[in-house]
C-alpha positions in Angstrom: -10.2 -44.1 -20.5 -10.1 -40.5 -21.5 -12.1 -39.5 -18.5 -9.7 -41.3 -16.2 -6.7 -39.4 -17.7 -8.7 -36.1 -17.4 -9.4 -36.8 -13.7 -5.8 -37.7 -13.1 -4.7 -34.4 -14.8 -7.2 -32.4 -12.7 -6.0 -34.1 -9.5 -2.4 -33.3 -10.4 -3.2 -29.6 -11.0 -5.1 -29.3 -7.7 -2.2 -31.0 -5.9 0.4 -28.8 -7.6 -1.5 -25.6 -6.7 -2.0 -26.8 -3.1 1.7 -27.5 -2.8 2.7 -24.1 -4.3 0.4 -22.3 -1.9 2.0 -24.0 1.1 5.1 -21.7 0.6 5.7 -19.3 3.6 5.2 -16.2 1.4 1.4 -16.9 1.3 1.3 -16.3 5.0 -1.0 -18.0 7.4 -4.7 -17.4 8.2 -5.6 -16.7 11.8 -6.8 -19.6 13.9 -8.0 -20.5 17.4 -8.4 -17.8 20.0 -6.6 -15.3 17.9 -9.2 -15.8 15.1 -12.1 -15.5 17.5 -10.8 -12.1 18.8 -10.6 -10.8 15.2 -14.2 -11.9 14.6 -15.4 -9.6 17.5 -14.5 -6.6 15.4 -17.4 -4.4 14.3 -16.0 -4.6 10.8 -16.2 -8.4 10.8 -19.6 -9.6 9.5 -20.8 -12.7 7.6 -17.5 -14.4 7.8 -15.2 -11.6 6.6 -14.2 -8.0 7.2 -16.4 -5.5 5.5 -16.2 -1.9 4.3 -18.4 0.9 5.8 -20.2 1.2 2.4 -21.3 -1.5 0.1 -18.3 -2.2 -2.2 -18.7 -4.5 -5.1 -15.4 -5.8 -6.5 -16.4 -4.8 -10.1 -18.7 -2.0 -11.3 -20.0 -0.5 -14.6 -21.1 -3.9 -16.0 -17.6 -5.4 -15.6 -17.2 -9.1 -15.0 -14.1 -11.2 -14.3 -14.1 -12.6 -17.9 -14.3 -9.2 -19.6 -11.8 -7.6 -17.2 -9.3 -10.5 -17.6 -9.6 -10.2 -21.4 -8.8 -6.5 -21.3 -6.0 -7.0 -18.8 -4.2 -9.5 -21.0 -5.0 -8.2 -24.4 -6.1 -4.6 -24.2 -3.6 -2.8 -22.1 -2.3 0.6 -23.1 0.9 0.4 -25.2 2.4 2.7 -22.6 1.3 0.6 -19.7 5.0 0.4 -18.9 7.7 3.1 -19.3 9.4 3.2 -22.7 12.8 4.0 -21.1 14.8 3.5 -18.0 13.2 5.6 -15.2 15.3 8.5 -13.9 15.9 8.4 -10.2 18.0 9.9 -7.3 19.5 8.0 -4.5 20.4 9.3 -1.0 22.4 7.4 1.6 19.7 6.8 4.2 22.3 5.7 6.8 24.0 9.1 6.7 20.9 11.3 7.0 20.7 13.7 9.9 18.3 11.9 12.2 16.7 15.2 13.3 15.6 16.1 9.8 12.0 15.6 8.9 12.1 14.0 5.5 10.4 11.5 3.3 11.9 9.3 0.5 9.6 7.5 -1.9 10.7 4.2 -3.3 8.0 3.9 -6.0 4.5 2.4 -5.7 3.4 2.6 -2.1 6.8 2.1 -0.4 8.4 5.1 1.4 10.8 5.9 4.2 10.3 8.8 6.7 12.4 10.4 9.4 10.2 12.3 11.8 11.5 14.0 15.0 14.3 11.6 15.4 12.4 8.4 14.6 12.5 6.3 11.4 9.4 5.0 9.8 9.0 2.6 6.8 5.7 2.0 5.0 4.7 -1.0 2.9 8.2 -1.8 1.6 8.3 -3.9 -1.5 12.0 -4.1 -2.6 12.2 -7.6 -4.1 11.5 -6.5 -7.7 8.1 -8.2 -7.9 4.6 -7.7 -6.5 3.3 -11.2 -7.1 3.5 -14.7 -5.7 5.1 -15.6 -9.0 8.4 -13.6 -9.1 8.6 -13.6 -12.9 5.3 -11.6 -13.1 4.4 -8.1 -12.1 8.0 -7.0 -12.3 9.1 -3.6 -11.2 9.8 -1.0 -13.9 13.5 -0.8 -15.0 15.1 2.0 -13.0 12.6 1.9 -10.1 14.6 -0.5 -7.9 17.5 1.7 -6.9 17.1 0.8 -3.2 17.6 -2.6 -1.7 17.1 -3.8 1.9 20.8 -3.1 2.5 20.1 0.6 2.0 17.6 0.7 4.8 18.8 1.7 8.3 17.3 0.4 11.5 13.6 1.2 11.6 11.7 2.3 14.7 8.2 1.7 13.2 7.3 -0.4 10.2 3.7 0.4 9.0 1.9 -2.2 6.9 -1.5 -1.0 5.6 -2.8 -4.4 4.4 -1.7 -7.8 3.2 -1.8 -7.5 -0.6 1.3 -8.6 -2.5 2.2 -5.0 -3.6 2.2 -3.9 0.0 3.3 -6.8 2.1 6.4 -8.5 0.6 7.7 -11.6 2.3 11.2 -11.5 0.9 11.7 -7.8 1.8 10.5 -8.3 5.4 12.6 -11.4 5.9 15.7 -9.4 5.0 14.6 -6.4 7.1 13.6 -8.4 10.1 16.8 -7.7 12.2 16.4 -3.9 11.6 12.7 -3.6 12.6 11.8 -2.6 16.2 8.0 -2.3 16.1 5.4 -3.2 13.4 2.1 -1.3 13.2 -0.6 -3.0 11.1 -4.2 -3.9 10.5 -6.2 -6.6 12.3 -5.2 -10.1 11.3 -2.0 -9.2 9.4 -0.1 -10.3 12.5 -0.9 -13.9 11.7 1.3 -13.7 8.6 4.0 -11.9 10.4 4.2 -14.4 13.3 4.3 -17.2 10.7 7.3 -15.4 9.2 9.1 -15.3 12.6 8.3 -11.9 13.9 7.5 -11.9 17.6 4.1 -11.0 18.9 5.5 -8.5 21.4 6.8 -6.3 18.4 3.4 -6.2 16.6 0.7 -3.6 17.1 -2.5 -4.5 15.3 -5.7 -2.7 16.1 -9.2 -2.0 14.8 -10.4 1.2 13.0 -10.5 4.3 15.3 -8.3 2.6 17.9 -5.2 4.6 19.0 -1.7 3.5 19.7 0.4 5.8 22.0 4.0 5.3 20.8 6.6 7.5 22.6 7.8 11.1 23.0 4.8 12.8 21.4 4.1 10.1 18.8 0.8 8.4 18.3 -1.0 6.7 15.6 -4.8 6.2 15.0 -5.9 3.2 12.9 -8.6 4.6 10.5 -10.9 3.3 7.8 -10.2 2.7 4.2 -12.4 1.3 1.4 -10.6 -1.7 0.0 -10.2 -5.4 0.5 -7.5 -7.9 1.5 -6.1 -11.4 0.8 -3.0 -13.3 -0.3 -4.9 -16.4 -1.6 -8.3 -17.4 -2.8 -10.2 -16.4 0.3 -10.6 -12.6 0.6 -11.1 -10.2 3.5 -9.8 -12.4 6.4 -7.6 -9.5 7.5 -8.4 -5.8 7.7 -7.2 -2.9 5.6 -6.5 0.5 7.1 -5.3 4.0 6.8 -3.4 5.7 9.6 -3.3 9.1 11.3 0.3 9.7 12.4 0.9 12.5 15.0 4.5 13.5 15.7 5.8 16.2 18.0 5.8 18.7 15.0 3.6 17.2 12.2 0.3 15.4 11.6 0.3 13.0 8.6 -2.4 10.9 6.9 -1.1 7.6 5.5 -3.8 6.4 3.2 -3.0 2.9 2.1 -5.3 1.7 -0.7 -8.8 3.0 -0.8 -11.7 3.9 -3.1 -13.3 7.3 -2.6 -16.0 7.5 0.2 -17.3 9.5 3.1 -14.6 8.3 5.4 -12.1 10.9 4.1 -14.4 13.8 5.2 -15.1 12.1 8.6 -11.3 11.6 9.2 -10.7 15.2 8.2 -13.3 16.4 10.7 -12.2 14.2 13.5 -8.4 14.3 13.1 -7.5 17.0 10.6 -6.1 19.2 9.4 -3.0 17.4 8.1 0.4 18.7 7.1 0.6 16.0 4.4 -1.7 13.3 3.0 -0.1 10.3 1.3 -2.8 9.0 -1.0 -2.9 6.2 -3.5 -3.2 7.3 -7.1 -2.8 4.6 -9.7 -3.9 1.1 -10.7 -7.5 2.4 -11.0 -10.1 1.7 -13.6 -13.8 2.4 -14.0 -14.5 -1.3 -13.5 -13.0 -1.3 -10.0 -13.4 2.4 -9.0 -14.8 1.6 -5.5 -11.5 0.1 -4.3 -9.0 2.4 -6.1 -9.6 6.2 -6.5 -9.5 7.9 -9.8 -6.9 10.7 -9.8 -9.5 13.5 -9.6 -11.0 11.8 -6.6 -7.6 11.7 -4.9 -7.6 15.5 -4.9 -11.1 15.6 -3.5 -10.0 13.2 -0.8 -7.1 15.5 0.1 -9.6 18.4 0.4 -11.9 16.3 2.5 -9.0 15.5 4.8 -8.1 19.2 5.1 -4.5 18.3 3.9 -2.1 21.1 3.1 -0.3 18.9 0.5 -0.8 15.5 -1.2 1.9 13.0 -2.1 0.4 10.6 -4.7 1.7 7.0 -4.4 0.7 3.6 -5.8 2.2 4.3 -9.2 5.6 4.5 -10.9 6.8 1.0 -10.2 4.3 -1.7 -11.1 1.7 -2.1 -13.8 -1.4 -3.4 -12.1 -4.1 -1.8 -14.3 -4.7 -0.9 -17.9 -3.8 2.8 -18.0 -0.6 4.5 -19.2 2.1 4.2 -16.6 2.3 8.0 -16.1 -1.4 8.8 -16.5 -2.0 8.9 -12.8 0.5 11.6 -12.1 -0.5 13.7 -15.2 -4.1 13.7 -14.2 -3.6 14.5 -10.5 -1.1 17.3 -11.2 -3.7 18.8 -13.6 -6.5 18.5 -11.1 -4.3 19.8 -8.3 -3.6 23.0 -10.2 -7.3 23.3 -11.0 -8.3 22.9 -7.4 -5.3 24.8 -6.0 -4.1 21.8 -4.0 -0.2 21.3 -3.9 0.8 18.0 -5.3 4.3 16.6 -4.4 5.8 14.6 -7.3 9.4 13.6 -6.3 11.5 11.4 -8.4 11.9 7.9 -7.0 14.6 8.2 -4.3 14.5 12.0 -4.1 14.6 13.4 -0.6 11.5 15.5 0.4 11.8 18.0 3.2 8.5 18.1 5.1 9.2 21.5 6.5 10.6 23.3 3.5 8.8 24.0 0.2 10.4 22.3 -2.8 10.1 22.5 -6.6 9.8 19.2 -8.4 10.4 18.4 -12.1 8.1 16.5 -14.5 10.6 13.7 -14.5 8.1 11.2 -15.9 8.1 13.0 -19.3 10.6 10.6 -20.8 
């Protein structure tokens, strides 16, 4: 009889999980002709998208049990800020549209105005980076912007489909404001499931170019990472982007471990006025999919970037390190290697044409 009850309990758990994952926020995998076109990509092999180099999920003797144990029981006491984060807030609706500026929202979300066009990258403004809203909450003080604060967007750029980069609730609220979406192969399947029209979605393979308008173009370039919103990984691609405007050339890195692709992109498309590179949520156990801070500086050098803006930190705790360790380490390495590191406060307006001095606002 005990076995019967156990089987019933297991069946109920499986049913509950299946029901939970039917929610729209999990997106929808590609199917039919659309799926077959994705599978023609050079990057798609053995049933999934692949990195250019072999990229094991865990390294240095790590396994899922040991990593899970550390994640739940051995995090740094300063994994989250001890106080309310300081911030600044500008009215994005009232900015001079001709000003070339960037505003960082924390983690990998940021807004840009470039030669009269508005760009938004990986917006996560719902307060959580998880399918379970009560988990992976944003740090107190980091959510000073809401979707109401976002003006109409000419180009929304989505690097990949992880929860801390592709947020269902944020995109649903922003949908009427978004003109065109630029993203990686396969991510369009989620977007169309969420009500975005195919005509407004540009998704291409690595090294393919999209000519936008009036001197704007964007090249879809490699990254070293992975993708997935459920149990099956790597059914959509992950990308970085080379954005050319009439006056600037920017590298928008997305998530990536360090590899030779940075030097290749630098040689093919550089130099860059600014490289936006992820710096945070790293660990020696998964160093091939997230760079260590010192590697971020080397990546900027490889890219021939004049300046680096480190993102992917300051809003969510997705690793074991101190919440401000990434910025401390990259600032130190930047000084050592003579590479300018931009470290604005969340919400602070950055002028991309005028040098600025930033404070160590994270020393709280």
